C-alpha positions in Angstrom: 40.7 34.1 21.2 38.6 33.4 18.1 35.4 30.3 18.7 37.0 28.5 16.0 40.4 28.2 17.4 38.8 27.8 20.9 37.2 24.7 19.6 39.9 23.4 17.9 38.1 23.3 14.5 35.3 25.6 12.7 32.1 25.2 12.7 32.3 24.6 8.7 34.7 22.0 9.2 32.9 20.3 11.9 29.8 20.2 9.5 32.2 18.4 6.7 33.2 16.5 9.0 29.7 14.8 10.1 28.9 14.9 6.8 31.7 12.9 5.4 30.6 9.7 8.9 27.2 10.4 7.6 27.8 9.5 3.9 30.3 6.7 5.5 27.5 5.3 7.6 25.1 5.5 4.6 27.5 3.1 2.6 28.2 0.6 5.2 26.3 -2.2 4.6 24.8 -3.6 7.7 24.2 0.2 8.5 22.2 0.2 5.1 20.5 -3.2 6.1 19.5 -1.5 10.0 17.7 1.3 8.0 15.7 -1.1 6.1 14.3 -3.5 8.4 10.8 -4.2 8.4 10.6 -4.7 12.6 11.8 -0.9 12.9 9.3 1.9 12.7 10.6 3.5 8.9 8.6 6.6 8.7 9.9 7.1 4.9 7.0 4.2 4.3 4.1 6.3 6.1 5.6 9.3 3.7 4.8 6.9 0.9 1.7 5.5 1.8 0.5 9.0 1.8 1.7 9.3 -1.7 -0.5 6.0 -2.0 -3.4 7.3 -0.8 -3.5 10.9 -2.3 -3.4 9.5 -5.7 -6.4 7.0 -5.3 -8.1 10.0 -3.8 -7.2 12.1 -6.5 -7.9 9.6 -8.8 -11.8 9.8 -8.1 -12.0 13.2 -8.5 -10.4 13.7 -11.9 -10.5 11.9 -15.3 -9.1 8.4 -14.7 -6.1 9.0 -17.3 -4.4 12.1 -16.0 -4.3 10.5 -12.0 -2.4 7.0 -11.6 -4.5 6.0 -9.4 -4.1 2.2 -10.1 -0.6 3.0 -9.1 -1.6 4.2 -5.7 -3.1 0.6 -5.3 -0.5 -1.0 -6.4 2.4 1.3 -4.5 -0.4 -0.2 -1.0 0.3 -3.8 -2.4 4.1 -3.5 -2.6 4.3 -1.8 0.9 1.8 -4.1 2.9 4.0 -7.2 1.0 7.0 -5.9 2.3 6.0 -4.7 6.2 4.1 -8.1 6.8 6.4 -10.4 5.2 9.9 -8.6 6.7 8.7 -9.0 9.9 7.7 -12.5 9.6 10.9 -13.6 8.2 12.3 -11.7 11.1 10.1 -13.1 13.2 10.9 -16.8 12.3 14.9 -16.5 12.1 14.5 -15.3 15.8 12.2 -18.1 16.8 12.1 -20.5 14.6 8.2 -20.2 13.9 5.9 -18.0 12.9 3.0 -17.3 15.9 0.0 -17.3 13.0 -2.6 -16.6 16.4 -1.0 -13.1 16.8 -0.7 -12.4 12.7 -4.3 -12.9 12.3 -5.5 -11.2 15.6 -3.6 -8.0 14.7 -5.0 -7.7 11.4 -8.3 -8.3 12.6 -7.7 -5.5 15.6 -6.1 -3.3 12.6 -8.4 -3.9 10.0 -11.9 -4.8 10.8 -13.5 -1.5 13.6 -13.0 1.0 10.9 -14.2 -1.4 8.1 -17.2 -2.5 10.1 -18.1 1.2 10.7 -17.5 1.8 6.8 -19.7 -0.7 5.9 -22.4 -0.3 8.1 -22.5 3.3 7.5 -22.0 3.2 3.5 -24.4 0.4 2.8 -27.4 2.0 5.0 -27.2 5.2 3.9 -26.6 4.2 -0.4 -30.2 1.5 0.7 -31.7 4.8 2.2 -31.6 6.8 -0.8 -33.1 4.1 -2.3 -30.1 1.7 -3.6 -30.0 -1.7 -3.5 -27.2 -4.1 -2.4 -28.3 -8.1 -2.6 -27.4 -10.5 0.4 -25.1 -11.6 -1.7 -23.3 -7.8 -2.0 -23.6 -7.9 2.2 -21.5 -11.3 2.7 -19.3 -10.4 -0.1 -18.4 -7.3 1.8 -18.0 -8.3 5.3 -16.1 -11.7 4.4 -13.7 -10.1 2.3 -14.6 -11.6 -1.1 -15.5 -8.3 -2.6 -13.2 -8.4 -5.5 -14.3 -11.8 -6.6 -17.6 -10.5 -6.7 -17.1 -7.1 -8.5 -15.6 -9.6 -11.1 -17.8 -12.3 -11.5 -21.6 -10.6 -10.7 -20.3 -6.9 -10.2 -21.8 -4.3 -8.0 -24.4 -2.6 -9.9 -25.6 0.8 -8.9 -28.9 1.7 -9.7 -29.2 4.9 -7.8 -29.1 8.1 -9.9 -26.4 11.2 -9.1 -27.6 14.2 -8.3 -28.8 15.9 -11.9 -29.8 14.5 -15.1 -26.6 12.9 -16.2 -27.7 9.5 -16.2 -25.1 8.3 -13.8 -24.7 6.6 -10.9 -24.0 7.1 -7.7 -20.8 4.9 -6.7 -21.7 1.5 -5.2 -20.3 1.6 -1.7 -18.6 -1.8 -1.3 -16.8 -1.6 -4.9 -13.7 -0.1 -3.1 -13.5 -3.1 -0.9 -11.7 -5.4 -3.8 -8.2 -4.2 -2.8 -8.6 -5.0 0.8 -10.1 -8.5 -0.1 -6.9 -9.3 -2.6 -4.7 -8.5 0.3 -6.7 -10.5 3.1 -7.1 -13.1 0.5 -3.0 -13.3 0.2 -2.5 -12.9 4.0 -5.4 -15.9 4.4 -2.1 -18.3 2.8 1.0 -16.5 2.7 2.0 -16.8 6.8 1.9 -20.6 6.5 3.5 -21.1 2.8 6.5 -19.0 4.0 7.2 -20.3 6.9 7.4 -23.8 4.9 9.7 -22.5 2.7 11.7 -20.6 5.2 12.3 -24.0 6.5 12.7 -26.1 3.3 14.6 -23.6 1.3 15.8 -20.9 3.8 15.4 -17.6 2.9 16.9 -18.1 -0.4 14.4 -21.0 -1.3 11.6 -18.1 -0.1 13.0 -15.4 -2.2 13.0 -18.1 -5.5 9.5 -18.8 -4.4 8.2 -15.5 -4.3 10.2 -14.8 -7.8 8.4 -17.7 -9.3 5.0 -16.5 -8.1 5.6 -13.1 -9.7 7.3 -15.0 -13.4 3.7 -16.9 -12.4 1.4 -14.1 -12.7 2.9 -12.2 -15.3 2.4 -15.4 -17.3 -1.0 -16.3 -16.2 -2.3 -12.5 -17.1 -0.7 -13.1 -20.6 -3.0 -15.9 -20.9 -5.8 -14.8 -19.7 -5.8 -11.4 -21.5 -5.6 -14.0 -24.8 -8.6 -16.2 -23.1 -10.8 -13.1 -23.0 -10.2 -11.7 -26.0 -10.9 -14.5 -27.7 -14.2 -14.5 -26.1 -13.7 -17.5 -22.7 -16.6 -17.6 -20.8 -17.8 -15.3 -17.6 -16.5 -18.0 -15.6 -12.9 -17.4 -16.3 -13.3 -14.0 -17.2 -15.7 -12.8 -15.4 -18.4 -9.7 -16.5 -16.5 -7.0 -17.5 -12.3 -9.0 -18.8 -10.4 -5.8 -17.9 -11.8 -6.1 -14.1 -10.4 -9.8 -14.2 -7.3 -8.8 -15.1 -7.4 -5.9 -12.4 -9.1 -7.2 -9.5 -8.6 -11.1 -9.5 -6.7 -12.3 -6.8 -4.6 -14.8 -9.0 -3.7 -12.0 -11.3 -2.2 -9.1 -8.7 -0.7 -11.1 -5.8 2.5 -10.4 -7.7 2.1 -7.0 -6.5 2.5 -8.2 -3.2 4.7 -10.7 -4.0 7.3 -8.3 -5.1 7.3 -6.4 -1.8 7.9 -9.8 0.1 10.6 -10.7 -2.1 12.0 -7.1 -1.4 11.8 -7.9 2.5 13.5 -11.2 2.0 16.5 -9.9 0.5 16.7 -7.0 2.8 16.3 -9.1 6.5 18.4 -12.4 5.4 19.8 -11.6 1.7 23.8 -10.1 1.7 23.4 -6.6 2.7 26.4 -6.1 1.1 24.2 -5.8 -2.2 21.6 -3.5 -1.1 24.9 -1.5 -0.3 25.9 -1.8 -3.9 22.0 -0.8 -5.0 22.4 2.1 -2.7 25.0 3.3 -3.8 23.9 2.7 -8.1 22.6 6.2 -8.7 22.7 5.4 -12.3 20.4 1.7 -11.8 18.0 4.2 -9.8 17.9 6.8 -12.3 17.3 4.0 -14.9 14.3 2.1 -12.4 12.4 5.7 -11.9 12.2 6.6 -15.2 11.0 3.2 -16.3 8.4 3.7 -13.6 7.6 7.1 -15.2 7.3 5.4 -18.2 5.3 2.5 -17.1 2.2 5.1 -16.0 2.6 7.0 -19.5 2.7 4.1 -21.6 -0.8 3.7 -23.0 -0.6 0.2 -24.8 -3.8 -2.1 -23.6 -1.4 -4.9 -23.7 1.3 -3.2 -21.4 -1.5 -1.5 -19.3 -3.4 -5.3 -18.3 -0.3 -7.7 -18.4 2.6 -6.4 -17.9 2.9 -3.2 -15.8 2.3 -4.4 -12.7 5.3 -6.9 -13.1 7.4 -3.8 -14.6 5.8 -1.1 -11.8 7.3 -4.0 -9.0 10.3 -4.8 -10.0 10.9 -1.0 -10.2 9.8 -0.4 -6.3 12.0 -2.9 -5.2 14.9 -1.3 -6.8 14.2 2.4 -5.6 13.2 1.7 -2.2 16.2 1.3 -0.7 18.0 4.2 -1.3 14.8 6.4 -1.4 14.5 4.6 2.2 18.0 4.3 3.9 20.2 7.4 1.8 19.3 10.7 3.2 18.2 13.5 0.5 15.3 15.8 -0.4 12.9 12.8 -1.6 13.4 11.1 2.3 13.1 14.3 3.9 9.4 15.2 1.6 8.5 11.5 3.4 9.1 12.3 6.3 7.9 15.7 6.8 4.7 16.0 9.6 1.6 16.0 7.0 3.0 13.1 5.0 3.3 10.9 8.2 0.2 12.3 9.3 -1.6 11.4 6.0 0.1 7.8 5.9 -0.8 7.2 9.4 -4.5 7.8 8.5 -4.1 6.2 5.1 -6.6 3.7 5.8 -9.3 5.6 7.3 -8.5 8.0 4.1 -9.3 5.2 1.8 -12.2 3.8 2.8 -13.8 7.1 3.8 -13.1 9.0 0.6 -15.0 6.5 -1.3 -17.8 7.2 0.8 -17.6 10.9 0.6 -17.8 10.5 -3.3 -21.3 8.7 -2.6 -22.6 11.4 -0.9 -21.4 14.4 -2.4 -22.9 12.6 -6.0 -26.1 12.3 -4.4 -26.1 16.0 -3.3 -24.8 17.6 -6.2 -23.7 16.8 -10.1 -20.5 15.3 -10.0 -18.8 17.9 -12.3 -17.0 20.9 -11.7 -15.2 22.6 -8.8 -18.1 22.6 -6.3 -18.5 19.1 -6.4 -14.6 18.3 -5.8 -14.8 21.0 -2.8 -17.1 19.1 -1.2 -15.7 15.3 -1.8 -12.3 16.9 -0.5 -14.1 18.1 2.5 -16.0 15.6 3.4 -13.0 13.0 2.3 -11.2 15.2 5.4 -13.8 14.9 8.5 -15.0 11.6 7.6 -11.4 10.1 7.7 -10.7 12.0 10.4 -13.6 10.8 12.4 -12.9 7.3 11.7 -8.9 8.0 12.7 -10.2 9.9 15.9 -13.1 8.0 17.3 -12.3 4.3 15.8 -8.6 3.6 14.9 -6.6 5.6 16.9 -8.4 4.5 20.5 -7.9 0.8 19.0 -4.1 1.0 19.1 -4.0 -0.2 23.3 -5.8 -3.0 21.9 -3.6 -3.9 19.4 -0.3 -3.1 21.6 -1.5 -5.8 23.6 -1.8 -7.9 20.9 1.6 -7.3 20.1 1.8 -4.2 17.3 4.1 -1.6 17.8 1.3 0.7 15.9 1.8 5.0 17.1 -0.8 7.2 17.8 0.9 10.4 17.1 -1.3 12.9 15.5 -0.7 16.2 12.9 0.5 17.7 16.1 2.9 15.5 17.7 6.0 16.0 15.9 7.5 14.2 13.7 7.8 10.0 13.8 11.1 8.6 15.9 14.1 8.0 13.5 14.4 4.1 12.0 16.2 3.2 15.5 12.8 3.1 17.6 10.5 0.2 17.3 7.0 0.8 15.9 5.9 -1.4 13.3 3.5 0.6 11.9 1.6 -1.8 9.8 1.4 -4.8 12.3 
C-alpha cells in the first residue's frame, strides 16, 4: 500500500490544505491584529531596522542623491513611534495608566551606555586630532539637544581630512540630531498620550495624532516660505533647509505617523486591518508613492511634503508587509537582516566615527576609503554590541524590557507569539 493511501491523503494535498488554512488565518481580523501587536516581538520590524541603517550607512559612502539616507532616518522614526506607542497604548488598556518611571528607565538603559561611549571616544579622538568642540557642543550632545544646536549654531568642523581636498572630517556630534528628536518627543509624548486616551479614548488619541501630522505639514510649508523670504536666524537657523530637516517641530510627524498606526492596530477595528491587508491594489499604489517620493527632486516637495507622503505610505504598507507571508517578509526575517536590525543602534552611532577615522587616515574618496569605512563600521559596531549593549540586556529586563540577546549564530528570532519587545 502506498504512503499516500495509508495516510488518507497525498503530501501534495496536505500541503494544499495547510496553505489554505494559512491563507484563512491571514484573512482573519483578530489573527491579523495579533500578528501586528507591538507588545509582541515582530521579527520583520528588526528587518526594517536593518533596511533603515543600511540606507544611512550607504548614504555616507556614496553621493547623497544616489542613496536615500534621509528615508532611512524617517523609517527609524516611524518604527520607533509604532513600537513604543503601541506598547504604551496596550499598557493603558490593561492597567488604566502608563508607568512613566519604568518607561524612562528603559529608555535610559537602552540608549545611554552606548551613547556615552560614543561621545567619549568620538569627541576625545576628534579633539586629540586637533579638532575643536565647544562646551555648548558637549552639553548639547550629552543632553539630547544636538538637533537644536545643529540648526541654530551648527557643528562646524575645523579638522581637515587626509589629503589636500579642502574637506573637513565630520564633526563627531552631528549624527546625534535624530536621537535628540526622538528623546525630545518622548519627553512629553507619554503624558500627552495618557491624557488623550483618558479624555477621548483611542479615537481621541488617533485624531490627536492625525492633527499633529497635519499641523507639522502646515508648519513646514509656513517655515519654507518664511525662510526663503529671509526670516531671521532665530526662526530659520544657520541653514534654512537644516531647520526643516532637523527641527523637532518639523519632523515629529515621522514619529506621529508610526504612533497613529500603533493606536489603530492595538485599539482600532481589526476588520479594517484585514481589509487593508487584502487590498493589494492599495498596497501597490502605496509602494509606488513611496518610490516616487524618493525620486522626485523638487525642492518644495523634498523639504515640505515628502515626510507626510512617506509617513502615509509606510502606514499603509506596514500591515501587509508584517502580517502576510511573502517574499518581502521572508527577506526581512532572514538571519542576517535580523542581526543587522538588532545591532542597528550601534551601527548608527559607530558608522559615524568610522567615517571620521577613515577620512582622517585616507582621502575620503575611492574604493579604498569605502572599504576602510565599512570595515571600521563593522568592527566598532560589533565591539559596541557585544561589549556594551548586549551585557546591558539583563539589566533592561529587570526594568521590564523584553529585549533579546541573540547573536548572528543563534538562529532566527521567535515568531510573533513570543514576547520580546525589541524596542522596549
